[in-house]
C-alpha angles and dihedrals in degrees: 000000000000135000110260136216094248097044112097091163103055134237113313092186091063093039093252118142120180117244115243111240093239091052090049089051091047094050093050091047089064093059112097101187126084095221126209090208132023136179131204110203110208094008096189111169089353100246096138092040093050092046090049090049092048090053096043108025097178095056120118100230127191123192121201128192136158092218133065117252131220111277092239092056092049094051091051093047094047092045086054090055098258118148108218126204133178109220134145104246091187090073114100092224092056097097095041090054093043091052092051090052104038107009124219123342126226094211134021128189130181148168095190126195112279095225146092137257133194112289095240122176094243088055094048090049090054096045092047091050087059092050105265121132111227127200102229093199094056116107093215139041126204110258094204092060088048090057087051094050088051092050093050090053093049096044121098115240091253096041131103137223136204123199136179105217136172108253087234088072092065115356104065128089090248090049097047089107090057088052090051092053092047088054099042104036105018101043099239108198107161138029115188115182117215129215117288115266091010091151110059113231092008094094093198136117113240144196142188112240121198118200130190109173097184092063097065097130106123120099089218107028119222132181136200118258118208136162126212126205090174139342098283095039113078119158122197117217102177146266119306143178122225087254094057105035102073097072092041092053091045092055094045096047094047091051090047092056094049092051097042111111112243113249108189131106090251094051090058096050099264121151126203125202138157133208119279098221135057123248090248092051092053093045088055089054092048091243118154112225147156115257135172089272088056097074091074094050094068121081090221141011090264110086127194119200129194107284090210101045110142121228112233121225088222090075119058100195140109112251128223110267138199110296094024116127116220124209135169115264100192141012124083091233094041103050114103096039117122139176134174126221109235097176142000130019134266142174119253129206125239091263092068132068125210114207114205113201132183108262093243091061099034100093092049092047095047093049090051098043090048094046126091088251089054091052091051088048091054092046090051091059093054120117133189135068105247109002099036121203142180122231124225092234092051089056094048102042109031112103115254114233115269127286100019093112 
């Protein structure tokens, strides 16, 4: 799989989730050195690398990714002075070969894939040499921790690293050993928890971790614990050791989830319904209706139906009314189309959804649904191998991208 020109979120199938720009700026603001050389492991769309280059313009910055990037992104990054490489970071030999070509790095940043790879012996050896304890019987190994192990091997002794990691990698009872390793061997100095469900479709809690291996001087190492709601809002919670942070983070994240405002169509009072009859059935009854093929018949996305259209007793169905948003329910070539009813009423086929949204949210929802980002969001909900379709539950319950509401 590769990143595509119309994907601003990343590639969920490979565990890649694009870094929001404000998170990239926040992460780079925590770096205190002006590095001569820097590396972005898994550069993706380049948010971290560009933020780092903006903060430290003279830094020689290398971006590595296994997947090809959109041409426009490559152009922007190269014009910003970034050196791009296609390399498979999941290979255990990656760091050794990189060292031979470029030497150690002063700064390393990464938003690694949140996924797993085969627990091969060469990978375990690399992980264990960097202090991690690996279960040799496990089928899979965390790819994000492999990225971290590579980074530690590539980092100069006086350098610093900043990673975005799922909290499951270090802040659960079963991952306490990972956190201890990060504290003792990687020089963990800061943990900054990020808003719940920050990465759409990732369904994980995440945090920024700042490492400075050269500063390991404390007998009982402690690190600073923060939470971030946005770039300019950073709340300090205290200094904690690996042994004491687990319960603190659990209490904080549970509280954060409970207080987080819902951000779905269902949570704002929207309803989603499709027509009860197929297009062929309606045609056989001579009933005029809106079908997936109808999207292309209107000169704009704003559709006007006959104000005086009579509802036929032959069709027991609720029509689309003024203010309803219409989208395709099924059809690989049709998904992503959207229209809004600005007047009148009309039947719809069972291949079309009507989204009825409270008036106070209607403009925001329509602007999003009809945008390129909204089209991508719809496509991300599609299921099926050949004739793709979107379920009603997926539309209602899938989080809308921040900050739509």
